[in-house]
N, C-alpha and C positions, 0 to 999 in steps of 0.2 A: 477440464474435466469431460467432454464431448469428444477429444481426442484429432480433432480436426485443428488442430492451431497451437501453436506453443508461444506462450509468452515471454520475453526478458530485457534486459535491459543493456543499450547498446551507447557506446562511448565515440563520440564524433565533437571533433574541435572544441574540447574541453565541458560540454557538459552531455550526461545521459539523458539517454529517451526510452520510453517503452515501445517495445515494436511488437510484431506478430512473425511468427514463421509458419507454414503451412507445411506438414508432414503428405502428404498428399505431389507437392509440387515442390522439390528439395530447394531447386533456386528461387525461391518466390520469399519474399522477407518485404515485410508492409513497415513503416516507422509509421506511432500512434499519432504521438506527442513530440509538439515542437517545442521544447521549455527553450528561456532566454540563454545566453552564455552561462558559466557557473553551477547551471541547476544540476544537479546529484541525483538520481533516483534508486531507488532499493527495494529487494524484493517484494516484486510486485506478484500477486497472488489473484486466483480466479476465484469467484462466487460458484457455490455449488448448480446454477444453474447455467453456467458459461456466458452469460451477460454481462457482467465488470471484472472489472480489475482491482483488487485493493493495492496501494504500494505505498511507502513512505521518500518526502523528499526534501532536499533543501536548499533553499538560494543562499544561508549566510550560515549563523553557527548554531541553528533547531532546527531537526526535521519536524515536519508535517504528514500529516496523511492525507489520503485523496484516493477518490474512487472514478475510474475514468470507466466509459457507457459506452459499450460495442454499440449499440444502435445508431446511438446523435452523437459519435463520437467527442462527448462535450465530458467533461472534465468537474467531478464535484469536489471541493475543497470541502472536507470532511473535520478534522480534530486540527486547530492551529492555535496554542498558546505561547504564553515564554520560554517555556519549559519543552523537551523532548517526546513526541510521541513518534513511537517505532513499531517498526516488525508486525503490524496489522495482517491478521486473519479473518478468513469467515468462519464462522458455527450455524450452518442455518443461511436463510434468506434475509435475514433481520438482524444479527448479531454478529459484533466481532469482537474479537480479543487484540488486546496491542499491550506495549507496556511504555511507560514514561515513567519521567524521574522528578515530579511536583514534587516530594516528598527531600529532594536531594536523592534519594536511593530510587532506581529502576524496581517496577513492584509490575503486576498484569492488572491491567485494568479490562471491563466489558460495558460495550457503549451500544446500544439498540437506536439499532437505526430506526424504528418505525414512533417511540415515542423519544429520543433521544436522552432515554437513563443512563447517564453515565457512570461507574463507583468502580473501586478497588476492589479485584479479587484477592490480592497473595500482600501481604506484608511480612516481606522475608529481608531480616538485617544486612545480609549482603547482596542483596539483588536478583531479580528474578528479570532473564529476557524474551523467552520464546514463549508462547499460548499454545504454542502445536502439540 
C-alpha cells in the first residue's frame, strides 16, 4: 500500500514461500517465510497500513489462513479447521473477509481480528469465492 514493497509467492524446491521485492532496488528480493517442503502458499494481500500480509496456505489437503507481521517477522496462524479457508482480504485494520466450505459449498465469511467474531456473509447455492 505504501508503494515501497511488493509481496509475492515464490516456488523453490517444492515449497511456496512469501517474498518481498523492492521497486526502488530492482534486483533486491527477500524471502520472508521458510515453510517446510511441500507447503503451498496462496494469494498474499497487504493490510491497509502495510504492516501485515494475510495469506492462505496448505500443508495437506485443506487450506488455512495466517498473517505475517513485518515488524516482528512472525507468522500468526489465524483460521484453521477441517474445512478449507481461503482467499482472505483485509477490510479496514481489524476485519477480514474470506471463503470457506464448512457447509459443503464455498461462501464468504467475515472475521473480526479484535473480537474474533466470525460469521457467514453469503449463502449462495452455487458458491462464492472472492470477497474483493
